[in-house]
ZAMARGU-4260 file (C-alpha; in steps of 0.2 Angstrom, whole numbers, plus 5000, padded with zeros to 4 digits):
<rodrens>
0) 5559/5719/5541 | 5550/5720/5558 | 5550/5706/5571 | 5536/5693/5573 | 5526/5698/5587
5) 5525/5686/5602 | 5509/5675/5603 | 5497/5676/5616 | 5498/5663/5629 | 5480/5655/5630
10) 5468/5661/5643 | 5468/5651/5661 | 5455/5644/5672 | 5459/5659/5681 | 5460/5672/5668
15) 5444/5668/5662 | 5436/5667/5679 | 5428/5683/5676 | 5419/5680/5660 | 5403/5674/5656
20) 5402/5658/5658 | 5389/5647/5643 | 5385/5635/5659 | 5383/5637/5676 | 5380/5620/5687
25) 5378/5614/5704 | 5385/5600/5712 | 5373/5595/5728 | 5387/5579/5737 | 5384/5575/5756
30) 5401/5576/5764 | 5414/5566/5756 | 5410/5545/5750 | 5417/5538/5737 | 5400/5542/5723
35) 5402/5561/5729 | 5418/5561/5725 | 5419/5549/5708 | 5402/5560/5702 | 5414/5578/5703
40) 5428/5569/5693 | 5418/5564/5680 | 5412/5582/5680 | 5426/5591/5679 | 5431/5579/5665
45) 5416/5580/5654 | 5416/5597/5654 | 5435/5598/5652 | 5434/5586/5637 | 5416/5595/5630
50) 5415/5612/5637 | 5430/5617/5638 | 5432/5636/5647 | 5413/5638/5646 | 5408/5632/5664
55) 5407/5636/5681 | 5404/5620/5693 | 5399/5625/5709 | 5400/5612/5725 | 5385/5613/5737
60) 5389/5603/5753 | 5372/5596/5761 | 5382/5591/5777 | 5387/5610/5778 | 5372/5619/5771
65) 5357/5606/5768 | 5343/5623/5765 | 5352/5626/5750 | 5343/5607/5744 | 5326/5616/5745
70) 5330/5628/5732 | 5335/5619/5718 | 5323/5606/5724 | 5336/5593/5729 | 5331/5575/5733
75) 5343/5563/5731 | 5365/5565/5730 | 5373/5569/5721 | 5365/5580/5710 | 5372/5589/5697
80) 5359/5606/5689 | 5364/5616/5675 | 5357/5633/5678 | 5363/5642/5664 | 5356/5639/5653
85) 5338/5640/5654 | 5329/5627/5657 | 5335/5622/5673 | 5341/5603/5670 | 5346/5591/5684
90) 5353/5574/5684 | 5355/5561/5698 | 5373/5551/5698 | 5388/5546/5700 | 5390/5556/5683
95) 5398/5541/5675 | 5386/5538/5661 | 5394/5553/5649 | 5382/5552/5634 | 5370/5555/5646
100) 5377/5570/5656 | 5380/5576/5639 | 5363/5572/5633 | 5356/5577/5651 | 5368/5594/5648
105) 5358/5599/5632 | 5377/5598/5623 | 5375/5582/5612 | 5358/5578/5605 | 5351/5562/5612
110) 5348/5550/5597
</rodrens>
């Protein structure tokens, strides 16, 4: 009788970092304000629950790199930009309304 092969461990974020992601997200903030921190916290929670292993988040602090606001036409902060998949979509605010964020990311259709 052959010994059973050990199960392969699940991939961690670091192991999937080089993999292609289905969702490429950019969160534009202005420093460490409570609203910006809340938006980041809400975004991480939503992504872990609904997009596990399929996303990449890039945080862009406009206090450090204000020139980056022009590229995605950012008018308010915090703003979440879904760059991939196309077309680009934007969600403004602290991302506390999970349903609105999921519809905005096109993860869930609107009712």
